[in-house]
Structure formats: C-alpha cells, structure tokens
N, C-alpha and C positions, 0 to 999 in steps of 0.2 A: 266185275263188281267187287271192290274191296269190302264194301259194307256187309255183304252177305256172309262173310266169314267172321264177322264179330262174335266174340263169346259173350259179351254183356248185353242185356236187354236194351232195346232202343225205346226211348220215350216217344209216345205219340200224344199230342194234345187234342183233346176233343172239346168242342164247344156246345154246350146245351143249356137249357133253362133249368132254374132251380127245381121246378115240378118234374122235369124229366130226369134230373139226377136223383132226386128222391124215389122216383118210380123205379129206376135200376137199383137203388139201395134196397127197396123192399123186395124186388124179385130176387136179389142176390141172397138176402136173408132167408127168403122161403126155400131157396135151393141149398142153403147152408154152405154158402161160398162167398168169397169176397166179390165186391162190385167189379174189381179189376179182372178177376178170373171169369166172371159171367161175361163181361165185354169181349175178353180174348176168345172165349168159347164160341160166342155168338159171331164175331167177325171172322173167325178162322175155320168155321165148320161149314159144311155143304148147306146150302139154302134149303134143300129138302129135308135135311135132318134136324133143323131147328124147330122145336116145339113153339107153337104160338104161345105168346106170353098172355096169360089170362088177366082180365081186368081186375083190379083191386078195389073192392067195395067196402069201405069202412062200415063197421057196425055201430049204430047210435045206441048208446045205453040211456035209457030215459031217467035213470035214478041219479044222474048228475055226476060230479067229480069225486064222490066219496071214495069209491073204490081205487081210483087213480091216485088220489091223495094218500090213502093208507098204504098203497103199494110203494109210492114214492118214499114215504117216511121209513118204511121197512127196509128198503133197498139202500137208501142213503145212510142208515145206521150201519149196515154191513160194508159198504163200498163207498167210502167218503171221497175217493179220488175221482169218481165220475161226476162231471158237472150236471146240475140238475136239468139244464137245457137239453142235454143229450139224453138223459134219463127218461125224461117224459116221453119222448118219441117211442123209445123202446118198449116202455111199460104200456103205452097205449096200443102198440102193434100186438103184444102178447095178450092183453085183454080182449082186443077184437078177434084175435084168432081163437081164444077159448070160447068167446061168446058165440062164434060162428059154428064151432063144433057141437056145442050143447044146444 
C-alpha cells in the first residue's frame, strides 16, 4: 500500500445536510476545537470511548433582539473584518450559553 506511507494528510469528503454541519460546528465550539479535529477524533477513536453528543437546546430570550443587536454593534466596532452574517451566529451562541448558566 503506497498510500499508507504518505506524509501529507489525505482529504476525505463527507456529505451532510446544513443542519448536520451546523450541529457539528456547535459541538466543536463547545469542546474548544475545530470541526475538522472533532470529526477526526470521533472517526478514529474507539466507539466505546466516544462520549454521547448532548442535544443542543437553544435558549429563547423573551426580551427580543435588543441584547443581540447591542452585542453585534459592539463587536463590529472592534472587529470590522468579521462579516455580520457570521457574527450573529457566534453572538447568539454566546448569549444562549450565558443564559443557560444563569
């Protein structure tokens, strides 16, 4: 097997739906690792050693988008290179995590 001695990583394509991809992204963020590293760890570990992935339950804040809008304005002031479309998901995740703790 000449491929087994390759020094460079081999790319593997995985097809999934957008919600599945987003779920993996959220799980990777929770574990403070990249989605790629999470998938590699899950695929190459023993099945018995893989922790079950907990369901992600978004927290609904009844006071509207006010806190999200304020956070987006503050972050966009500091980091203008981040697109607003990407930023909103990150901010919502942080707000949900903080609301779940409190």
